[in-house]
N, C-alpha and C positions, 0 to 999 in steps of 0.2 A: 335469483340471488347471484348467479354467476354473471349475468349481464350487468348487474349493478357493480360488481367487483371490477369487471373489465372497463366499465365507464369511469370508475374512480382511478384505475391505473392509468388510463389515457389522460385524465385530467392532471394528475400530480406527477406522472412519469413513473416508469417501471421501477427505476432505482429506488425512489422514495417509497413506493408501495412495498418493495421487498425489505427495505430497512425497517418499515413499520411492522411487517410480518415477522421479521427475524431480529427484532429489537434487542432481545436478551443476548444473543451471540455477538451482535454488533457492539453493544455496550461492553461485553467481556473483552473485546478486542481494543476498544478505544478508551476504556476506563479501567485498564488492568491494574492490579496492585503495584506493579513496577512503576507505571505512569503516576499513580496516586502518590507513591513514595517520593518521586521526583518533585511533584507539586507541593507536597507538605514538608519537603526538606529532610525526610528520614531515610532516603535511599542509602544503601551501602555502596560505597564507591567500587567495591569488587564486582558488584552486580552491573554497574554502569560499564566498567571495563570489559566485562564478559560480553555485554550487548554490543559495545563498540567494535570489538575484535570480530565477533561473529557477523555483525552487520556489514563490515567491510568485505568479508568473503561473499556475503549475499549480494551486495551491490555489484560485484564483479560478475556474478551469474545473471543479475538483473539486466545488464547491458545487452547481451544477445537476445534476451526475451523482448526488450523494447524494440530492438532492431527488427525482430520478426513481426511485431505488431505494425511497424512502419511498412514493411513489405506487404502485409495483408491489406493495409489501408490503400496502398498504391494499386493493388489488384482489385479490391472489392468495394472501396468506398464510393459513395454517390456524391461526395462533397470534397473537393480538392483541399479545402481548408483543414481537413482532418490531419493531413500529412504535416502541415505546418505546426500544428499543436503538438503532435507526437515528436516531431523533429526538435522542437524547442525543448521538450522534456529530455530527449536523448542528449542534446548538447550540454545540458546542465549536469549530466552524470560525470563528465570529465572533471568538472570543478568539484563535484561531490567526492570523487575518488581522491583528488588532491587534498581536500579537506580532511578526509579520513587519515591520510598519511601524516598530515600536520598534527592531528589529534594524537596519533600514535607516538609521535615524538614528545608531545606534551605530557602524556600519561605513562610513557615508558613501556609501550607495548610493541614487542617485536612481531609484526604480522607474519614474518617468514616462519615463525615457530607455532603459529595458531593452527590448530586442527579443527575442522568443522565438526560441530556436535550433531547428534542425530536429528534433532528438530530442524537444524539448518540444512542438512543433507536432504531431508524429506521435502522441505520447501523448495529447494533448488531443483529437485527431480520433478516436482509439480510444475515449476516454471518451464522446465525443458519439455514436458508433455504438451504444454500449451503452444510450443513452437512448431508443432507438427502442422504440415500443410492441410491436414484433415480438420483442424480446429478453425472454425469460422471466425472471421474478423469481429463479428458482433460479440462472440463469446470471449475472445482475447481482449477486446477493448474494455469489456466489463471487468475482467480480472485486473487489467492495468489500472483502471480507475480505482478499484477497491484497495489495491496495494498502496497507492499513493494517498488515498483518502484516510485510511487508518492512521498513517503517520501524521498527516496534517491535523486531524481532529485530536489525536492523542497529545501531540506536542503543543498545539495551540492551548490545550487545557492547562499545560504546565506553565504557560506565561500569561494566563488569563487573570482577571481581577481576583485578588485575595491569595494568589499563589505565593509560596515561600520557597520556590526553587533555589537551590544553592547557586551563588554567583558564578561558580566555575562551570555550571551546566546550562546557564541561560543561553549561551551562544548556540549550543546544540539544539535546544528547544526552539529557538527562534529560526533555526535553519529550515525546519519543516512547519513550524507553527505560524510563520509570518503570513501577512495578508496576500502577498504576491503568489505564494505557493497555494494558498487557498483558492485564489482566482483560477490558477492553472487546473486545480482539481475540479473546479466548477466547469471548466471547459471540457475536461475529459468526461464528466458526468453528462453534459449536454450531448456529446457525441454518442455515448452509450445509450442514452434515452432515445435519441433519434433512431439509432439502429434497432433497438429493442421494439420500438413502436411498429416497425415494418417486419419484424422477425417472424419466422414460422413458429408453430407451437413447439416443435422439436428444438429449435435454437433457443427458445425461451427457457425450456426445461434445462438445457445444458448450461445456459448462462447463470441461472439461479443456483444450480449445483456448484458451479465454479465460484460464484460469489461466496457461498457458504464455506467452500474449501479454503478460500483465501482467509476468511475470518478465523477459521479453525487453526490454520497454519500460523497466523499472527499471534493468536493466544499461546500456542505452543512455543513460539519464538520468545515471547515475553517470559513464559514460564522457565524456559531454558536459561535465560539471562539471570533469573533469580535462583537458579539451581534447583527448581522444582520439576525435575524430570527423573 
């Protein structure tokens, strides 16, 4: 039975195998009630503003994490193309921070007055823990893919067929739900799968735990934005 499972994992890729295994928690992260309320047009704007302000703080903590993944790729990767993919993602974060500032003006949010909530603090501490030199590249790239993929799949759902997303939120959803970002996430997934295929059992265990941790932090972040903490 174990051999059959390993054969299946090799065929479809470790990431897909884990997503099937942990489908419930992945769905909880990508089809959260906050996302569903955006899609059906029932979201409370206060919840959206909370998410926007907290996510701005999170993205600022995300930048050094991505930089650490880039350094790990430089040191440990067996494919030089990895660095180009990660660097492309890192470069887009400058534009993302500018976008958050523009949105702050649009919604009247003074970021200087925003205090990180506990779910945000916990998530940022988790990111910082992954920046340690002791964390393998394989584990870090798995986390990086998962963080990006949750947003891509969540916001793509908000602009999919039949959605009733409010007009003023469509730009936000398109930012992460667009096809280009989806292709970028696919590139990260390919890197993670390639690394996981060659990983030791210990690395595989760590990467799976980290994937689950990302999904749990994402759920808590959405919960925080709705005030469910």
